[in-house]
PASEBA-1860 file (N, C-alpha, C; in nm, 3 decimals):
! residues 64
1> XXXXXXXX> -0.662/1.318/-0.913/-0.708/1.314/-0.777/-0.798/1.435/-0.750 ~ -0.899/1.414/-0.667/-0.992/1.522/-0.634/-0.988/1.551/-0.485 ~ -1.013/1.674/-0.452/-1.014/1.721/-0.313/-1.131/1.658/-0.237 ~ -1.106/1.609/-0.116/-1.212/1.553/-0.032/-1.306/1.661/0.019 ~ -1.257/1.783/0.033/-1.337/1.890/0.088/-1.432/1.948/-0.015 ~ -1.381/1.978/-0.139/-1.464/2.050/-0.236/-1.472/1.983/-0.373 ~ -1.405/1.870/-0.391/-1.399/1.796/-0.517/-1.325/1.873/-0.627 ~ -1.245/1.971/-0.588/-1.164/2.047/-0.683/-1.041/1.968/-0.727
9> XXXXXXXX> -0.965/2.024/-0.820/-0.846/1.960/-0.871/-0.731/1.972/-0.772 ~ -0.652/1.866/-0.759/-0.536/1.861/-0.670/-0.410/1.866/-0.753 ~ -0.312/1.945/-0.708/-0.183/1.952/-0.776/-0.071/1.917/-0.678 ~ 0.034/1.849/-0.723/0.147/1.824/-0.635/0.221/1.954/-0.611 ~ 0.276/1.969/-0.488/0.347/2.090/-0.456/0.455/2.060/-0.353 ~ 0.562/2.136/-0.354/0.670/2.124/-0.257/0.652/2.236/-0.155 ~ 0.659/2.199/-0.027/0.640/2.294/0.081/0.770/2.309/0.159 ~ 0.798/2.431/0.199/0.922/2.462/0.269/0.887/2.512/0.409
17> XXXXXXXX> 0.934/2.438/0.510/0.914/2.479/0.649/1.045/2.526/0.708 ~ 1.043/2.556/0.836/1.165/2.601/0.902/1.272/2.492/0.909 ~ 1.229/2.370/0.931/1.324/2.261/0.948/1.319/2.156/0.839 ~ 1.222/2.162/0.751/1.207/2.054/0.654/1.145/2.103/0.524 ~ 1.170/2.026/0.422/1.105/2.044/0.293/1.025/1.915/0.271 ~ 0.899/1.929/0.237/0.821/1.808/0.210/0.732/1.829/0.090 ~ 0.693/1.718/0.032/0.605/1.722/-0.084/0.466/1.675/-0.044 ~ 0.369/1.740/-0.100/0.230/1.707/-0.070/0.143/1.749/-0.187
25> XXXXXXXX> 0.016/1.772/-0.157/-0.079/1.812/-0.258/-0.156/1.934/-0.210 ~ -0.203/2.014/-0.304/-0.281/2.133/-0.272/-0.398/2.142/-0.369 ~ -0.515/2.172/-0.314/-0.634/2.191/-0.397/-0.628/2.333/-0.454 ~ -0.646/2.344/-0.584/-0.641/2.476/-0.646/-0.771/2.554/-0.627 ~ -0.877/2.487/-0.581/-1.004/2.555/-0.560/-1.018/2.609/-0.417 ~ -0.996/2.524/-0.316/-1.020/2.567/-0.177/-0.891/2.588/-0.096 ~ -0.777/2.540/-0.147/-0.651/2.561/-0.077/-0.615/2.453/0.023 ~ -0.693/2.348/0.035/-0.663/2.237/0.125/-0.524/2.181/0.094
33> XXXXXXXX> -0.442/2.163/0.198/-0.306/2.112/0.182/-0.294/1.983/0.262 ~ -0.238/1.881/0.203/-0.218/1.756/0.276/-0.102/1.679/0.215 ~ -0.051/1.584/0.291/0.057/1.497/0.246/0.030/1.356/0.299 ~ 0.126/1.268/0.284/0.107/1.128/0.325/0.081/1.117/0.474 ~ 0.148/1.197/0.556/0.130/1.191/0.701/-0.011/1.234/0.739 ~ -0.061/1.340/0.679/-0.197/1.385/0.706/-0.298/1.278/0.667 ~ -0.279/1.219/0.550/-0.372/1.114/0.506/-0.369/0.993/0.599 ~ -0.251/0.953/0.643/-0.236/0.840/0.734/-0.305/0.870/0.867
41> XXXXXXXX> -0.286/0.991/0.921/-0.350/1.027/1.047/-0.502/1.033/1.034 ~ -0.552/1.087/0.925/-0.697/1.092/0.904/-0.754/0.951/0.895 ~ -0.682/0.862/0.828/-0.727/0.723/0.815/-0.730/0.656/0.953 ~ -0.628/0.681/1.035/-0.623/0.622/1.169/-0.738/0.672/1.255 ~ -0.765/0.802/1.249/-0.876/0.859/1.326/-1.010/0.802/1.280 ~ -1.024/0.782/1.150/-1.148/0.726/1.097/-1.168/0.584/1.147 ~ -1.060/0.505/1.151/-1.069/0.369/1.201/-1.109/0.368/1.348 ~ -1.053/0.459/1.427/-1.089/0.467/1.569/-1.235/0.505/1.588
49> XXXXXXXX> -1.282/0.598/1.507/-1.419/0.647/1.521/-1.520/0.540/1.483 ~ -1.485/0.450/1.394/-1.581/0.348/1.348/-1.563/0.214/1.416 ~ -1.459/0.197/1.498/-1.440/0.068/1.565/-1.534/0.056/1.684 ~ -1.576/-0.067/1.714/-1.667/-0.085/1.828/-1.592/-0.050/1.958 ~ -1.663/0.019/2.046/-1.600/0.062/2.171/-1.627/-0.040/2.281 ~ -1.527/-0.057/2.367/-1.543/-0.146/2.481/-1.616/-0.072/2.590 ~ -1.695/-0.145/2.668/-1.766/-0.084/2.780/-1.666/-0.052/2.890 ~ -1.685/0.061/2.951/-1.601/0.100/3.064/-1.635/0.013/3.184
57> XXXXXXXX> -1.534/-0.016/3.265/-1.558/-0.092/3.386/-1.629/-0.006/3.488 ~ -1.716/-0.068/3.564/-1.787/0.004/3.668/-1.690/0.034/3.782 ~ -1.698/0.153/3.838/-1.608/0.190/3.948/-1.673/0.162/4.084 ~ -1.801/0.119/4.081/-1.868/0.087/4.208/-1.816/-0.044/4.263 ~ -1.807/-0.051/4.394/-1.764/-0.176/4.455/-1.880/-0.274/4.450 ~ -1.848/-0.400/4.442/-1.951/-0.503/4.425/-2.011/-0.542/4.561 ~ -2.135/-0.503/4.593/-2.206/-0.547/4.710/-2.157/-0.486/4.841 ~ -2.079/-0.387/4.837/-2.029/-0.330/4.963/-2.076/-0.191/4.980
END
C-alpha cells in the first residue's frame, strides 16, 4: 500500500489512546496516520463533494 499524500510506504501499526487501542497504518515517509474509520469518512466526504447538488428553494413569496 502507498500513502495518498506522498506515495511513501505504509506500515501497519497499533495505536494507544486514553480509552482505546486501535490498529491502523502509518506512512514511514511523511507520518500520515489513518485507519478504517478515517478512510470511510474520507470516502463519504468525497461522495458528497462529487454528488449533484439540489437547488435551494427560493425564500421569496410568489407574486406578493
